C-alpha positions as CSV (number, residue, x, y, z in Angstrom):
1,M,-36.5,73.8,16.2
2,F,-38.8,75.8,13.9
3,E,-35.7,77.3,12.4
4,L,-34.2,73.9,11.5
5,D,-37.5,72.6,10.2
6,S,-37.9,75.5,7.8
7,I,-34.3,75.1,6.5
8,Y,-34.8,71.4,6.0
9,E,-38.1,72.0,4.1
10,Y,-36.3,74.5,1.9
11,L,-33.4,72.0,1.2
12,L,-35.9,69.4,0.6
13,R,-37.7,71.4,-2.1
14,I,-34.4,71.9,-3.9
15,K,-33.5,68.2,-3.7
16,N,-36.8,67.2,-5.2
17,K,-36.7,69.8,-7.9
18,K,-33.3,68.7,-9.0
19,N,-34.5,65.0,-8.6
20,I,-31.5,64.0,-6.5
21,T,-31.6,61.0,-4.2
22,W,-30.4,60.7,-0.7
23,E,-27.9,58.3,-1.9
24,E,-26.4,60.7,-4.5
25,I,-26.2,63.5,-1.9
26,A,-24.5,61.0,0.7
27,V,-22.0,59.9,-2.0
28,F,-21.2,63.5,-2.8
29,L,-20.6,64.4,0.8
30,G,-18.7,61.1,1.6
31,V,-21.1,60.0,4.4
32,E,-24.0,57.6,5.0
33,E,-27.4,58.5,3.8
34,L,-28.8,58.5,7.3
35,V,-26.0,60.9,8.5
36,T,-26.7,63.1,5.4
37,I,-30.4,63.5,6.2
38,G,-29.4,64.1,9.9
39,M,-27.1,66.8,8.7
40,M,-29.7,68.5,6.5
41,M,-32.2,68.3,9.5
42,G,-29.6,70.0,11.7
43,R,-29.4,67.0,14.1
44,I,-25.8,66.0,13.3
45,P,-23.0,68.6,13.0
46,M,-21.8,69.5,9.5
47,T,-18.3,70.7,8.7
48,E,-17.4,73.7,6.5
49,V,-16.1,71.4,3.8
50,Q,-19.4,69.3,3.9
51,Y,-21.4,72.5,3.7
52,Q,-19.5,73.7,0.6
53,L,-20.1,70.4,-1.0
54,L,-23.8,70.5,-0.2
55,D,-24.0,74.1,-1.5
56,T,-22.2,73.1,-4.7
57,L,-24.6,70.2,-5.4
58,L,-27.8,72.0,-4.3
59,E,-26.9,75.5,-5.2
60,I,-28.2,76.9,-1.9
61,D,-29.2,80.6,-2.2
62,N,-29.8,81.3,1.4
63,S,-27.1,82.7,3.7
64,E,-29.2,81.8,6.8
65,V,-28.7,78.1,6.0
66,K,-24.9,78.3,6.5
67,Y,-25.3,80.4,9.7
68,V,-27.7,77.9,11.3
69,F,-25.6,74.8,10.3
70,M,-22.4,76.3,11.5
71,K,-23.6,76.9,14.9
72,R,-21.5,75.0,17.3
73,E,-24.0,74.3,20.0
74,K,-27.5,73.0,19.3
75,R,-29.6,71.9,22.2
76,F,-32.6,69.6,21.6
77,D,-35.5,68.7,23.7
78,L,-35.2,64.9,23.5
79,E,-38.8,64.5,24.8
80,R,-40.1,66.6,22.0
81,L,-38.0,64.9,19.4
82,K,-39.2,61.5,20.6
83,N,-42.8,62.5,20.0
84,R,-42.4,64.1,16.6
85,S,-42.3,60.9,14.7
86,Q,-44.1,57.6,15.1
87,I,-41.0,55.9,13.8
88,T,-38.9,57.3,16.7
89,L,-41.4,56.0,19.2
90,K,-41.5,52.6,17.5
91,L,-37.8,52.3,17.5
92,L,-37.5,53.2,21.2
93,Q,-40.3,50.8,22.0
94,Q,-38.7,47.9,20.1
95,I,-35.1,48.5,21.2
96,M,-35.8,49.2,24.9
97,I,-37.1,45.6,25.2
98,Y,-33.4,45.0,25.3
99,D,-32.7,47.7,28.0
100,V,-31.1,45.4,30.6
101,P,-29.6,43.0,28.1
102,I,-27.8,45.9,26.5
103,Q,-26.4,46.7,29.9
104,M,-25.5,43.1,30.6
105,I,-23.6,42.6,27.4
106,S,-21.9,46.1,27.6
107,K,-20.5,45.2,31.1
108,E,-19.4,41.9,30.0
109,N,-17.6,43.3,26.9
110,F,-16.3,46.6,28.1
111,G,-16.2,46.0,31.9
112,T,-18.6,48.7,32.8
113,I,-22.0,50.1,32.0
114,N,-20.8,53.6,33.0
115,L,-20.1,54.6,29.3
116,S,-21.2,57.3,26.9
117,F,-22.1,56.3,23.3
118,N,-20.4,58.6,20.7
119,L,-21.7,58.0,17.3
120,L,-19.2,57.5,14.4
121,K,-21.3,55.9,11.7
122,A,-24.9,55.1,11.1
123,V,-25.7,52.8,8.2
124,V,-29.1,51.8,7.0
125,K,-29.5,48.8,4.6
126,I,-32.8,47.9,3.0
127,S,-33.1,44.5,1.5
128,D,-34.8,44.2,-1.8
129,G,-37.7,41.7,-1.7
130,E,-37.1,40.5,1.8
131,N,-39.1,43.0,3.7
132,L,-36.1,43.6,6.0
133,F,-34.0,46.6,6.9
134,S,-31.2,47.1,9.3
135,V,-29.7,50.0,11.2
136,T,-26.0,49.6,12.3
137,L,-24.7,52.2,14.8
138,T,-20.9,52.3,15.3
139,A,-19.6,54.3,18.2
140,T,-16.6,55.0,20.4
141,L,-17.2,54.7,24.2
142,S,-16.0,57.3,26.7
143,D,-16.5,58.1,30.3
144,P,-19.7,60.0,31.0
145,I,-19.7,63.5,32.3
146,H,-21.9,62.5,35.2
147,K,-20.8,59.2,36.8
148,M,-23.6,56.7,37.5
149,K,-23.7,53.5,39.6
150,N,-21.9,50.6,37.7
151,I,-24.5,48.0,38.7
152,L,-27.6,46.5,37.0
153,D,-30.9,47.5,38.1
154,L,-32.7,44.2,38.7
155,S,-35.6,45.6,40.8
156,H,-38.1,44.9,38.0
157,Q,-37.0,41.2,37.3
158,S,-38.5,38.1,38.5
159,E,-37.1,36.0,41.3
160,L,-36.0,33.3,38.9
161,S,-34.2,35.9,36.7
162,K,-32.3,37.3,39.8
163,L,-31.3,33.7,40.8
164,L,-29.9,32.9,37.3
165,I,-27.9,36.2,37.2
166,K,-26.6,35.5,40.7
167,K,-25.5,32.0,39.7
168,I,-23.9,33.3,36.5
169,E,-21.8,35.8,38.4
170,E,-20.9,33.3,41.2
171,K,-19.6,30.7,38.6
172,G,-17.8,33.4,36.5
173,I,-19.7,32.2,33.3
174,T,-20.0,34.7,30.6
175,Y,-23.3,35.3,28.8
176,E,-21.6,34.3,25.6
177,E,-20.7,31.0,27.2
178,L,-24.2,30.5,28.4
179,A,-25.7,31.4,25.1
180,K,-23.6,28.8,23.2
181,E,-24.7,26.1,25.8
182,I,-28.4,26.8,24.7
183,S,-27.7,27.5,21.1
184,L,-28.8,31.1,21.1
185,S,-27.2,34.5,20.4
186,T,-25.9,36.3,23.5
187,E,-28.6,38.9,23.2
188,E,-31.5,36.2,23.0
189,A,-29.9,34.3,26.0
190,C,-30.0,37.6,28.1
191,L,-33.7,38.0,27.1
192,C,-34.5,34.5,28.3
193,I,-32.7,35.0,31.5
194,L,-34.9,38.1,32.0
195,D,-38.2,36.1,31.2
196,R,-38.8,38.1,28.0
197,Q,-38.3,35.2,25.7
198,A,-39.4,31.7,26.3
199,L,-36.8,28.9,26.8
200,S,-37.2,25.4,25.4
201,E,-37.2,22.5,27.9
202,E,-33.8,21.4,26.4
203,A,-32.3,24.8,27.1
204,K,-33.7,24.8,30.7
205,K,-32.0,21.4,31.3
206,N,-28.8,22.7,30.0
207,I,-29.0,25.8,32.2
208,K,-29.8,23.9,35.3
209,W,-26.7,21.7,34.6
210,L,-24.4,24.5,33.9
211,L,-25.4,26.7,36.8
212,D,-26.1,23.7,39.4
213,I,-29.7,24.7,39.9
214,R,-32.0,22.3,41.6
215,D,-35.4,21.5,40.1
216,E,-37.2,23.0,43.2
217,E,-35.2,26.3,42.7
218,W,-36.6,26.7,39.2
219,V,-39.8,28.5,39.9
220,E,-41.6,29.4,36.6
221,T,-43.1,32.8,36.8
222,N,-44.2,33.5,33.2
223,F,-43.1,37.0,34.0
224,I,-42.7,38.9,30.8
225,P,-42.6,42.7,31.6
226,P,-44.7,44.6,29.2
227,Y,-43.1,47.8,27.7
228,S,-43.6,50.5,30.2
229,D,-42.5,54.1,29.1
230,I,-42.4,55.2,32.7
231,R,-40.3,52.3,33.9
232,S,-38.0,52.4,30.9
233,M,-37.4,56.1,31.1
234,S,-36.5,55.8,34.8
235,L,-34.0,52.9,33.7
236,I,-32.7,55.1,30.8
237,Y,-32.0,58.2,32.9
238,S,-30.1,56.1,35.4
239,S,-27.8,54.4,32.9
240,S,-25.1,56.3,30.9
241,I,-25.0,53.7,28.0
242,L,-28.9,53.5,27.7
243,F,-29.2,57.3,27.9
244,S,-26.5,57.8,25.1
245,L,-28.4,55.3,22.9
246,Y,-31.8,56.9,23.7
247,K,-30.4,60.3,22.7
248,T,-28.9,58.9,19.5
249,I,-32.3,57.4,18.5
250,C,-34.1,60.6,19.2
251,L,-31.7,62.5,17.0
252,L,-31.8,59.9,14.2
253,G,-35.4,58.9,14.3
254,E,-36.9,61.5,12.0
255,P,-33.9,61.3,9.5
256,L,-34.5,57.4,9.4
257,A,-38.3,58.0,8.8
258,A,-37.5,60.2,5.9
259,L,-35.3,57.5,4.5
260,L,-37.7,54.7,5.0
261,Y,-40.7,56.7,3.7
262,E,-38.7,57.4,0.4
263,N,-38.3,53.6,0.2
264,G,-42.0,52.8,0.8
265,I,-41.6,51.7,4.4
266,N,-43.8,53.0,7.1
267,E,-43.9,52.6,10.9
268,D,-45.5,49.1,10.6
269,F,-42.2,47.2,11.4
270,Y,-41.1,44.9,14.1
271,L,-37.7,44.0,15.6
272,K,-36.3,40.7,14.3
273,E,-32.9,40.7,16.1
274,L,-30.5,42.9,17.9
275,N,-26.8,42.3,18.1
276,I,-23.9,44.0,20.0
277,E,-20.4,43.5,18.9
278,K,-17.0,44.8,20.3
279,E,-14.5,45.7,17.6
280,P,-10.8,46.5,18.4
281,A,-9.5,49.8,17.1
282,P,-6.3,51.8,17.6
283,A,-7.9,54.6,19.4
284,G,-10.1,52.3,21.5
285,D,-12.7,49.5,21.2
286,L,-15.7,50.3,19.1
287,F,-19.3,49.5,20.0
288,I,-21.3,48.2,17.3
289,L,-25.1,47.8,17.6
290,K,-26.9,46.2,14.5
291,I,-30.8,46.2,14.7
292,T,-32.7,44.2,12.1
293,F,-36.4,44.8,11.5
294,Y,-39.1,43.2,9.3
295,N,-42.0,45.0,7.9
């Protein structure tokens, strides 16, 4: 890690001396800004052609840089990476509020939660004057090396949540259909089912009608699980899709921090919305995760 840190600092000095922006480097390499920074930090693999382009632009006078970047295998301590940046920690804390909803929607869209997340693109958009920025991750999905159970862990959920999920499965209703019935996004509907977001009285009536739930069965719990690093890490390591996402965030957290700091944004940001989409593609369906924050 020290070797990669030293090389990144060396490249950063050249970048600043030449007064080149991340956007200019990204355009020259033909990739996104976040991926560019990830490459220069050694977190994302760089091709020979991309290195030659970077060398042409920055005039790198250090043979060790190429040697390190061209290494095929780089192993990272994810726990250490997670704790190196406050922005990485904040990202994980905010996104993992959706830990179970991500699995619920993945199972509904792709038929399983036993999937690995293979990053294709990572795009950051910073809105001028709106105090918003978004991160969109596009990935292919594949079978994980180590198979895990293709079931949701509901052990930490309230009795009401368990009842709602049971009724939804029994009636064969999709979370998307339920969301439309209560005028929410699918992701927000999942949060409501899990008691992590409040439901309006009108939404409660609609859900009771849709799922044939009697008034006496609807037992309010006000159970909103606080973020627990221990609980979430246990869930992450038992879920292929969550672990792949966790690994991606750990690798991209510091590159994102560098990009945000350059644009005057610090770690004082909060999650506005999270959306998961399925996009058909010739080589297989794409998993698209868009996360919007306000600061």
